[in-house]
N, C-alpha and C positions, 0 to 999 in steps of 0.2 A: 504493500500500500504506500510505500515511501516514494515510488516513482510517479512523476506527474502523469495525469491522464488528459490534461489539456495544456496547450501552449500558453505561456504567460501573457502573450498578446491578446488572448481571448478573455481575460479576466476583466470583469466590469465592477465598478463601484457605484453604489446607489445610496443617496441620503434619505433618511426617514425621520419623522417626528411623531411623537405620541404624547398624550396628556397624562399627567399625574396630578390629580386635583386641579388646581389653578395653574400649575407649572407645566413646562414642556420639557421633554427629554429628547435629546438628539441620539439617533441610532445610525450606524453606518454598516453597510452590507457589501461583501465582495463575493463574487461567484463566477463560475465559467458555465456557459450554457444557459438553460432556463430554470430558475429556482422556483417557479410558480406552479409546478405540477401537483398532482394529488397528494404526494407525500410531502411536498413543500421543501424538498431538499435536492441536492445533487445525489449521485448514487451512494455517496459515503455517509452522509448525515449532515446535521446542522450543529455548528459550534457557536456558543456564546462566550466571548472573551470579556473578562471583568477586570477593570483597572484598579490601581492602588491609590494610596493616600495623596500623592503629590503631583499628579498629572492626569490629564484627560485620556480618553481611550485611543484616539488615533495615533498620537506619538508613541504609545506603548505597542500597539498591534499593527500599525500600518506605516511604519517608518521606512523611508527610502534614503539610502546612502550610496552615492556613486562609488562604484568599484567594490561594493560589498553585496554579493549575490544573495537573493532571498532575504533581504533585510526585513521585509514585511511578512510577518507570520501569517497574516490573513491571505496574502497572495500565495504563499507556499501551500497552505491547506486548500485554498480555492482551486489551485492547479491540480490537486489530488482528489477533486470531486466533492469537496465540502462546500456547503453554504455557510459563510462566515459572517458573524455579527459582532459588533461591540456597541456599547452604550456609554455616554457620558453621564455619570451620576449627577444628581441635582447639585448645583454649586460648582460644577466643573465644565470646562470647554464650552460647548455651544448649547448646553442645557441651561435652564433657568438659574439665575444667580441672585435674584433680587427679593427672594422670600425669606431670607435670613435663616435658611436651613443650616443645622450643624453638620449635616452629612455624616451622621453616625453609621456604625455598622448596620444597625437595625433599619435605619432609613435607606441604606444602600440595598438591603434585601428587598425592601418595598419597591425600590426603583427597578430591581430585576423582575419582580412580579409584574409591574406595568410594562416593562420591555417584552417579557415573554407573552403577555396578553396580546401585544401588538404583533409579534412575530407569528404566533399561531394563527391569528386572524388574517394577516397580510399574505402569508404563504400557504394558507389552507393546510396547516401543519397539525397533525393529530398525535404525533408521537413525542416522547421526551427528547430533550436536547443534551448534547455533549457540552459540559460547562468547565471552563478553565478560569481560575482566578489567581492573581499574584499579589503577595503582600497583604494589605488590608482588603484587597479584592478577593483573596482566598477566604478571608473571614466572611465577607459579604456573600460569596458563592456558597460557602459551607452553611451559613445560616439560611440562605434561600433553599438549599437542598434539605435542610432540617425541616423547614416549614412546608415545602412543596416537593416531596420526594417523587411524586408522579410526573413532575416536569423535568427531571434530571435522569438521563440514561447512564452517564458516567461522569464522575467529578474529579477534576485535577486541581490540587491545592499546591501552589508553588510559593515558596518563601512564606510559608504558613507559620503561625504561632498559636499556642493554646493558652497556657497560663501566664506565659512571659517569664517564668522562673529560669534564671541562668542566661537571660538574653543581654549581651553587652550593649546592643543597639538601644533597647528599651531602657536600660539603666541610665544611659546618657540622655535619652529623650526626657526621662522623668525630671531631670534637673531643670528643664525649661518649662515644666508643666505650669508654674505660676504665670508665665507669659502667655501660654496658650489659653488659659482660663479667662484672661482679660478681654479677649476679642474672639469673634467667630471665624476670622480668617487670618492667615499669616502670609506675608509677602514672600515671593520666590524670585530668584534671579539665576544667572548662569553659575555663580559660585555655589549656590545651594544644589543645583542639579549635579554639578561635579562632585559635591561631597557625598552623594549617594554611591558613587563609584570608588571613593577613596577611603570610606570609613571602615571597610572590612579587610580588603586586600587589594591595594592599588596595583594596576597593571593588568587586571582581568578584562578590561575593555579598551578598545582603541580610541584615541583622542578624536578622530574624525567622527566616530559614532556618538561619543558623548556630546560633541558640538552640535551635530545634527539633531540629536534628541532634545537638547536644551533649546535650540532654535524653534523646534516644532512645539514644544511645551509652552514657551513664552509667547508664541504667536497666538495662543488661545487664552492664556491666563497670566496675570501678574501677581495673583494671590490665589490661595486655595483654602478650603474649609479646614477647621481644626478638629472636627468631630471624631474622625478615626484615630487621630493622635491621642485625644482625650480618652477614648475607649481603650486604646492599647496601653495607656499609662495607668488608668484608674479602674477599668471595669472588666478586665480579663478574669476568667474566661467568659466569652460571649456566645460560645458554641458548645453544645453537648455532643461529644462524639458518639455516645450510645444511641442518639436519636438520628444519626446520619446513616440511613439504611441502604443507600445506593452504592454501587461499586466505586471505590475511591483510590486515588494514587496521591501519595505525599511526595513532592519533588523538592529536594533539599540541596541547595548549592553547597559545595564543599566548604566555602569560606563565609557563608551567609551568617551574619550576627543577629538576625531578627529573632531567632529562637535557638535554644540549645537542643542537641540531639536527644537528651533525656526527655525534654518536654514533648517533642514530636513523637518519640517512640511510645510514650505513655498514651498520647492521643491515638496513635495508630493501633495500639493494643486493644483499645476500647471500641473501635469500629466494629459493628456487629456483622457486616457482610463479609463472607470469606473471600469474595472477589475484591482483594485489596492489595496494594503494592506500596513499598517504601523504597525510594530510589535516591541515591546521592549522585549529584551531577559534578563530575570532576572539573576543577579549574574554574568554577563559577562562583561568584559572590551573590549579590542580591538581585540585580536587574537582569534576569536570565536571558531574555531575548536580545539584549544589547551587549552581551559578553562576547569575547573572542570565540568561545566554545558554544555559541548559540545553536549550532547544528545538532549538538548532542541533545539539547532540550527538545528540538523539533522531532528528532527520532524517537525519544522516549514518549513524548505526547502522542505522536502518530501511532505508535505501537499499542499504547493503552487504549486510545479511542477506537482502533480497528480490532481490538481483541474480541474473539467470538464469545458469546455467552456460554457458560458451562451447561453441559447436558447431564442431568441426573436420571437415575432409574426411576420408573414410576413409583410413587409413594415415598421417595427419599425425602 
C-alpha cells in the first residue's frame, strides 16, 4: 500500500467550511480521482488529520518545501488512494477566532464532531474514519474516539501524552503557566517555531523545512489559543485509555520530550482493544512530519491504516 496509485499531478485540493454554533470551521481536503462516490472515499479510506497546540492544520499536513519530496503528508496519502482531510480548530488558521474560545482539548473534540458531521454529509460517507493526531491533536483525537468510537476505524496518536509524569517539555511549560492564565492567546513568531525543533534534540530537522513551516504558520496566525497548554499543564489526564475501544497505535519519537516512555506505556497497557501497537520512531523528536526521518512516520502510519482487521473463529 506504500506505492502510489495515482500520479501527484492528479491530486486536487478543495476548501470547505462548516458551522459550529455561531462559529465557522475551515476544512481542507486532498484527493486523487472522485471522492464523492457511495463510500465517500478513495479505494483506501478517509483520513482525518488533527493538528496540535501551536499551529493550524495546513502547515502541519500540507507543507510544501522545494527539493524535499513528499513534504505534504496529505499529498502522499492522497496519491495512495486516500481521501485526506484536516480541520483548523476554532481559534486557529482560517477558522473563527473572535468568540474568545480557549480551544481546550474538550473543545477540540467538539470541533472534530462538527468536522466529521460535515465530512459524512458532504461525501455521503457511512463508515468510520482513519484518524491521526499529533501532540495536543493526539489528545483531541483520543478524546473524540473516546466519545464517538463509531466514527473512528483506526486511531494514530503521535507525540501523545497521558498524565504528563516525567515529561521534560511539560515541566518547562508549567513554569510559564502564570503567563498563560493571564490571557486567552499567546503571540508566536519565527523564534518560537524554531524552539519546537531545538528543545528536545537539535538537528533532527533541516533548516529549510523549519523556515518553510514557520512561514506557513505565520501567514495564518500571529497568536494562538492557550487552552491546550493550560490543559496539558493543569488538567492531565484528559483521556481515559480504558474507554478508547478502537484499534490504536502510539507513535513515539525517539527524542520527543512531551511524554516519558513510562507514561505512554502505562496508557498503552490500559487500551482494551488487542489490535494495538506501540512504535518508536528513530531519529525523530517532536514534529514528526517535519523531521529528516519523516518517511519513517509515513511508512508506519500507512502500514497501520492499511492493516487488515483480525479474523476470529465464530463465537470467539
